[in-house]
C-alpha positions as CSV (number, residue, x, y, z in Angstrom):
1,M,-11.6,-85.5,-75.7
2,K,-11.1,-83.3,-78.8
3,Y,-15.1,-83.4,-79.1
4,V,-15.3,-82.0,-75.6
5,V,-12.6,-79.5,-76.1
6,K,-14.4,-78.2,-79.4
7,H,-17.9,-77.9,-78.0
8,L,-16.5,-76.1,-74.8
9,G,-14.8,-73.9,-77.1
10,M,-17.9,-73.2,-79.1
11,L,-20.0,-72.7,-75.7
12,L,-17.4,-70.1,-74.6
13,G,-17.4,-68.4,-77.6
14,A,-21.1,-68.2,-77.7
15,I,-21.0,-66.9,-74.2
16,A,-18.4,-64.3,-75.0
17,A,-20.4,-63.3,-78.1
18,L,-23.6,-62.8,-76.3
19,Y,-21.9,-60.8,-73.6
20,G,-20.3,-58.8,-76.4
21,V,-23.9,-58.0,-77.9
22,A,-25.2,-57.2,-74.3
23,L,-22.3,-54.8,-73.8
24,G,-22.9,-52.9,-77.1
25,V,-26.6,-52.8,-76.4
26,T,-26.4,-51.5,-72.8
27,L,-23.6,-49.0,-73.7
28,L,-26.1,-47.7,-76.4
29,L,-29.2,-47.8,-74.3
30,V,-27.6,-46.8,-70.8
31,P,-24.4,-45.0,-71.5
32,N,-21.7,-44.2,-68.9
33,P,-22.5,-41.0,-67.3
34,R,-20.8,-37.9,-68.5
35,L,-19.1,-36.9,-65.7
36,E,-18.1,-33.2,-66.1
37,G,-16.3,-31.0,-63.2
38,G,-15.7,-32.4,-59.9
39,L,-16.9,-35.9,-58.5
40,D,-19.8,-35.8,-56.2
41,T,-21.1,-38.8,-54.2
42,R,-24.4,-37.2,-53.5
43,A,-25.1,-37.4,-57.1
44,A,-24.6,-41.2,-57.1
45,G,-28.3,-42.1,-57.0
46,H,-28.8,-40.2,-60.2
47,T,-26.1,-42.3,-62.1
48,L,-25.6,-45.9,-63.2
49,F,-23.4,-46.4,-60.0
50,M,-26.5,-45.7,-57.8
51,T,-24.5,-45.8,-54.3
52,E,-21.8,-43.7,-52.9
53,P,-19.3,-46.5,-52.3
54,K,-19.8,-48.0,-55.9
55,Y,-19.5,-44.2,-57.2
56,M,-16.4,-43.5,-55.3
57,F,-14.7,-46.7,-56.2
58,L,-15.5,-46.9,-60.0
59,N,-14.9,-43.2,-60.8
60,R,-11.5,-42.7,-58.9
61,Q,-9.6,-43.0,-62.2
62,R,-10.9,-39.5,-62.8
63,L,-8.6,-38.2,-60.2
64,T,-5.1,-39.3,-61.9
65,G,-4.7,-36.0,-63.4
66,A,-1.8,-33.4,-62.4
67,E,-4.2,-30.4,-62.0
68,R,-4.7,-28.9,-58.6
69,K,-7.6,-30.6,-56.8
70,M,-9.1,-30.6,-53.5
71,I,-10.7,-34.0,-52.3
72,V,-13.4,-33.8,-49.4
73,V,-13.6,-37.2,-47.6
74,G,-15.9,-38.2,-44.4
75,A,-19.2,-39.3,-43.5
76,S,-22.6,-37.8,-44.6
77,N,-22.0,-34.5,-42.6
78,A,-19.2,-33.9,-44.7
79,A,-21.0,-34.7,-47.9
80,G,-23.9,-32.4,-46.9
81,G,-21.9,-29.8,-45.0
82,F,-19.5,-29.1,-47.8
83,P,-21.5,-29.8,-51.3
84,Q,-19.4,-30.0,-54.3
85,K,-21.0,-27.4,-56.4
86,T,-21.0,-24.9,-53.8
87,L,-17.6,-25.4,-52.8
88,A,-16.3,-25.4,-56.4
89,T,-17.6,-21.8,-56.7
90,M,-15.7,-20.8,-53.9
91,I,-12.3,-22.5,-55.0
92,P,-12.0,-21.6,-58.5
93,D,-7.9,-22.5,-58.5
94,A,-8.8,-26.1,-57.8
95,V,-11.0,-28.9,-59.2
96,V,-13.2,-29.9,-56.2
97,H,-14.5,-33.2,-55.5
98,N,-16.5,-34.5,-52.7
99,L,-16.2,-38.3,-52.2
100,S,-17.7,-38.7,-48.6
101,I,-19.6,-41.7,-47.9
102,P,-22.5,-41.7,-45.4
103,G,-21.9,-43.9,-42.6
104,A,-18.0,-44.1,-43.1
105,N,-15.9,-44.4,-39.8
106,M,-12.3,-43.6,-39.9
107,T,-11.2,-46.7,-41.5
108,E,-13.1,-46.3,-44.5
109,I,-12.1,-42.8,-44.8
110,R,-8.7,-43.9,-44.8
111,E,-9.5,-46.6,-47.3
112,S,-10.9,-43.8,-49.6
113,V,-7.6,-41.9,-49.4
114,D,-5.6,-45.0,-50.3
115,L,-7.7,-45.9,-53.3
116,I,-7.4,-42.4,-54.7
117,R,-3.7,-42.6,-53.9
118,D,-3.3,-46.0,-55.6
119,V,-4.5,-44.4,-59.0
120,Q,-2.5,-41.2,-58.8
121,S,1.0,-40.3,-60.0
122,A,3.6,-38.7,-57.9
123,K,2.8,-35.3,-59.3
124,A,-1.1,-35.9,-58.8
125,R,-0.4,-36.5,-55.3
126,R,1.5,-33.5,-54.8
127,N,-1.1,-31.4,-56.1
128,T,-4.0,-32.9,-54.0
129,N,-5.4,-31.3,-50.8
130,Y,-7.5,-33.7,-49.0
131,V,-10.2,-32.3,-46.6
132,I,-10.9,-34.7,-44.0
133,G,-14.1,-34.2,-41.9
134,I,-14.0,-35.8,-38.5
135,W,-16.3,-35.9,-35.3
136,Y,-16.7,-38.4,-32.6
137,G,-19.0,-40.6,-34.8
138,V,-16.4,-41.5,-37.3
139,F,-14.1,-43.0,-34.5
140,A,-16.5,-46.1,-34.0
141,D,-14.4,-49.5,-33.7
142,D,-14.3,-51.6,-36.7
143,S,-15.3,-54.6,-34.5
144,V,-18.8,-53.1,-34.2
145,K,-19.0,-50.9,-37.3
146,W,-18.4,-53.5,-39.9
147,S,-19.3,-56.8,-38.1
148,T,-23.1,-57.1,-39.4
149,P,-25.0,-60.2,-40.5
150,D,-25.0,-58.7,-44.1
151,R,-21.4,-58.9,-44.7
152,H,-18.0,-60.7,-44.1
153,A,-16.7,-59.7,-40.7
154,G,-14.6,-56.5,-41.2
155,D,-15.4,-55.6,-44.8
156,T,-16.3,-51.9,-45.3
157,D,-19.0,-50.7,-47.7
158,L,-15.8,-50.1,-50.2
159,D,-14.5,-53.7,-49.5
160,I,-17.9,-55.0,-50.8
161,E,-17.7,-52.9,-54.0
162,A,-14.0,-53.8,-54.4
163,Y,-15.1,-57.4,-54.2
164,R,-18.3,-57.4,-56.0
165,Y,-17.1,-57.5,-59.7
166,G,-13.8,-59.2,-59.0
167,F,-11.6,-55.9,-59.1
168,Y,-10.0,-57.0,-55.9
169,R,-9.5,-60.4,-54.2
170,R,-9.9,-61.3,-50.5
171,T,-6.6,-62.1,-48.5
172,P,-5.7,-62.5,-44.9
173,A,-4.0,-58.9,-45.1
174,G,-7.3,-57.4,-46.8
175,P,-8.4,-56.7,-50.2
176,V,-5.7,-57.0,-52.9
177,P,-6.0,-55.8,-56.6
178,S,-6.9,-58.6,-59.3
179,L,-6.8,-55.8,-61.8
180,P,-4.0,-53.1,-62.2
181,T,-5.3,-49.8,-61.5
182,E,-4.2,-48.4,-64.7
183,Y,-6.9,-50.7,-66.4
184,L,-9.8,-49.6,-64.1
185,D,-11.6,-47.7,-66.8
186,L,-11.7,-50.6,-69.1
187,G,-12.9,-52.9,-66.1
188,V,-15.8,-50.5,-65.6
189,T,-16.7,-50.6,-69.3
190,M,-16.4,-54.5,-69.2
191,I,-19.0,-54.7,-66.4
192,H,-21.4,-52.1,-67.9
193,P,-24.0,-54.8,-68.6
194,L,-24.2,-55.8,-64.8
195,L,-24.1,-52.0,-63.8
196,S,-27.1,-51.6,-66.4
197,L,-29.1,-54.6,-65.0
198,D,-28.6,-53.4,-61.3
199,Y,-29.7,-49.7,-62.5
200,A,-32.9,-51.2,-64.4
201,A,-33.8,-53.0,-61.3
202,R,-33.4,-50.0,-59.1
203,Q,-35.5,-48.0,-61.6
204,S,-38.3,-50.5,-61.8
205,N,-38.7,-50.2,-58.0
206,K,-39.2,-46.5,-58.3
207,V,-41.8,-47.1,-61.0
208,L,-43.7,-49.6,-58.7
209,E,-43.3,-47.0,-55.8
210,A,-44.7,-44.3,-58.1
211,L,-47.7,-46.2,-59.0
212,G,-48.5,-47.3,-55.4
213,L,-47.5,-51.0,-56.2
214,K,-44.8,-51.1,-53.6
215,H,-44.8,-49.3,-50.2
216,E,-41.0,-48.3,-49.6
217,K,-41.0,-44.9,-51.0
218,K,-39.2,-42.6,-48.7
219,E,-40.4,-39.1,-47.7
220,H,-38.4,-36.6,-49.6
221,L,-37.7,-33.3,-47.7
222,T,-36.9,-30.1,-49.4
223,D,-34.5,-27.5,-48.3
224,A,-37.3,-25.5,-47.0
225,D,-38.5,-28.4,-44.8
226,R,-34.8,-29.0,-43.3
227,N,-34.7,-25.3,-42.6
228,A,-37.9,-25.4,-40.8
229,T,-37.1,-28.6,-38.9
230,I,-37.0,-28.3,-34.9
231,V,-35.5,-31.0,-33.1
232,D,-37.4,-31.8,-30.2
233,E,-36.5,-33.6,-26.8
234,L,-37.9,-37.0,-27.7
235,Q,-35.9,-36.8,-31.1
236,R,-32.9,-35.7,-29.3
237,Q,-33.1,-38.7,-26.9
238,I,-33.7,-41.0,-30.0
239,Y,-30.6,-39.6,-31.8
240,L,-28.3,-40.1,-28.7
241,K,-29.4,-43.8,-28.2
242,F,-28.7,-44.3,-31.9
243,W,-25.0,-43.3,-31.5
244,A,-24.8,-45.0,-28.3
245,D,-26.0,-48.2,-30.2
246,T,-23.7,-47.6,-33.2
247,I,-20.5,-47.1,-31.1
248,Q,-21.6,-49.7,-28.4
249,L,-18.1,-49.8,-26.6
250,P,-17.2,-47.7,-23.5
251,H,-14.5,-45.9,-25.4
252,L,-13.7,-44.7,-28.9
253,S,-11.3,-46.5,-30.8
254,D,-7.7,-45.9,-30.5
255,S,-6.7,-47.5,-33.7
256,S,-9.2,-45.3,-35.4
257,F,-7.3,-42.3,-34.1
258,Q,-4.0,-43.8,-35.3
259,A,-5.7,-44.4,-38.7
260,L,-6.2,-40.6,-39.0
261,A,-2.7,-39.9,-37.9
262,Q,-1.0,-42.4,-40.3
263,T,-3.4,-41.1,-43.2
264,I,-2.1,-37.6,-42.7
265,S,1.4,-38.7,-42.4
266,E,1.3,-40.8,-45.6
267,I,-0.5,-37.7,-47.4
268,V,2.4,-35.2,-46.5
269,A,5.0,-37.8,-47.1
270,D,3.9,-37.9,-50.9
271,G,4.1,-34.2,-50.9
272,G,0.1,-33.6,-50.6
273,Q,-1.5,-31.3,-48.4
274,V,-4.4,-32.0,-45.5
275,T,-7.0,-30.0,-44.2
276,V,-8.6,-31.6,-41.1
277,V,-12.0,-30.2,-40.2
278,N,-13.6,-30.7,-37.1
279,M,-17.2,-30.9,-37.8
280,A,-19.9,-28.9,-35.9
281,I,-22.5,-30.9,-34.3
282,P,-25.2,-29.2,-32.1
283,R,-24.4,-28.0,-28.8
284,W,-27.0,-30.0,-27.1
285,H,-25.5,-33.1,-28.9
286,A,-22.0,-32.2,-27.9
287,E,-22.7,-31.5,-24.0
288,R,-25.0,-34.8,-23.8
289,S,-22.7,-37.2,-25.6
290,P,-20.6,-39.5,-23.4
291,Y,-18.1,-39.5,-26.1
292,E,-17.4,-36.0,-27.1
293,A,-14.8,-35.3,-24.1
294,E,-12.8,-38.4,-24.9
295,Y,-13.1,-37.5,-28.8
296,E,-11.8,-33.9,-28.1
297,Q,-9.0,-35.1,-25.9
298,K,-7.6,-37.7,-28.6
299,R,-8.3,-35.6,-31.4
300,D,-6.1,-32.8,-30.0
301,L,-3.3,-35.2,-29.4
302,V,-3.4,-36.4,-33.1
303,M,-3.6,-32.8,-34.4
304,A,-0.5,-31.6,-31.8
305,A,1.7,-34.0,-33.7
306,F,1.2,-31.9,-36.8
307,A,1.2,-28.5,-35.1
308,G,2.9,-26.0,-37.4
309,H,3.2,-28.6,-40.1
310,P,3.4,-26.5,-43.3
311,Q,1.2,-29.2,-45.3
312,V,-1.3,-29.7,-42.6
313,S,-4.2,-27.2,-41.8
314,Y,-6.8,-27.6,-39.0
315,L,-10.4,-26.0,-39.3
316,E,-12.7,-25.6,-36.2
317,L,-16.1,-25.6,-37.0
318,R,-17.3,-26.1,-33.4
319,G,-18.1,-22.3,-33.3
320,L,-21.1,-23.1,-35.7
321,D,-22.9,-25.3,-33.4
322,G,-26.2,-23.5,-32.8
323,D,-29.0,-26.1,-31.8
324,D,-31.4,-24.4,-34.4
325,D,-28.6,-24.7,-37.3
326,F,-29.2,-28.5,-37.6
327,F,-32.1,-30.4,-39.0
328,D,-31.2,-33.5,-36.9
329,E,-28.2,-34.3,-34.7
330,V,-25.3,-33.9,-37.2
331,H,-26.4,-32.4,-40.3
332,P,-26.5,-28.6,-40.9
333,K,-29.5,-27.1,-42.2
334,P,-29.1,-25.7,-45.8
335,R,-29.3,-22.1,-44.8
336,V,-26.0,-22.5,-42.8
337,V,-24.2,-24.6,-45.5
338,P,-22.6,-21.6,-47.4
339,E,-21.1,-20.4,-44.1
340,W,-19.4,-23.9,-43.6
341,C,-18.1,-23.9,-47.2
342,G,-16.9,-20.2,-46.9
343,Q,-14.7,-21.1,-43.7
344,L,-13.3,-24.0,-45.5
345,A,-12.8,-22.1,-48.6
346,A,-10.9,-19.5,-46.9
347,T,-8.7,-21.9,-45.1
348,V,-7.7,-23.7,-48.3
349,A,-7.3,-20.5,-50.1
350,D,-4.9,-19.5,-47.4
351,R,-2.9,-22.7,-47.8
352,M,-2.7,-22.3,-51.8
353,T,-1.3,-18.8,-51.3
354,R,1.2,-19.9,-49.0
355,D,2.2,-22.9,-51.5
356,T,2.2,-20.5,-54.4
357,V,4.5,-18.1,-52.5
358,S,6.7,-20.8,-51.4
359,G,7.0,-22.3,-54.9
360,L,8.0,-19.2,-56.3
361,T,10.6,-18.6,-53.6
362,A,12.0,-22.1,-54.4
363,K,12.1,-21.3,-58.0
364,R,14.0,-18.0,-57.3
365,D,16.4,-19.8,-55.1
């Protein structure tokens, strides 16, 4: 028995030593990205984290500071409609982050907010203004959205990242942390060899594509290409069918609208602020979608519950819904993005001014 224990200990020691060497080498050759300024999931593909869910999950420790910050959450049209760098120039009084995840529904948006709040102090929560981008597409039911052959039924893309490296464990009630959130940065460092291996595999695929040895290279559209795009009738029908197939059910998910209301309530209970943005979509899309009227009715019911709330703002972008302002069925052309960002910046600036005035008044009192 002593012989077995001795050699088992030697084996484990050797494994630990090899992993230590791998950690040191990969940290030297593929250092963790230096993240300056605000976080931006659109930059994920150019970092060690590669995908938006992984980037958001593993970087959220950056949001613990008590400085005033604005965090955009939503789906791909919130990522493309409110680019972090553009917004940051318009909102100098806060650190701007865009942690939107393409393909997210309201459950995953709520999960993003919860994961951020988990790492924040009470003061950090009070100094955070969430921007939640919504439209009918984010209210797809979980039973359809997250029940695909490539995942455990109900797992969001964020859940998959939570389980991937053991940071969370699966329970009947959902993901539960295995690693205390205060050790998140240490955990990210410890999995660095695994991240580096994934990154190397992704880069090798790009090399093969560039050499023509692998035929999966995606067409890269420039801003000029997107600005020049005209969505014809055949494309419109394809896009409408895509969203009908995505949502599938005859009605939008009531639980998703409840998730929106609960998310807003929890943020304001912490002392934080919320700006809900009704994302513009092309007029042709809104007029022909079977879900738009139901979406507007249920959205208005949720927002009516927060009417006049000092910590909740609502921005209506539907006036910016010209058919020629979108390069597909939901994403704005680059030429109109500054106007979207300008409207959001004006709404947030008004909120910050009111918060500052009320704070000064409270101090005088």
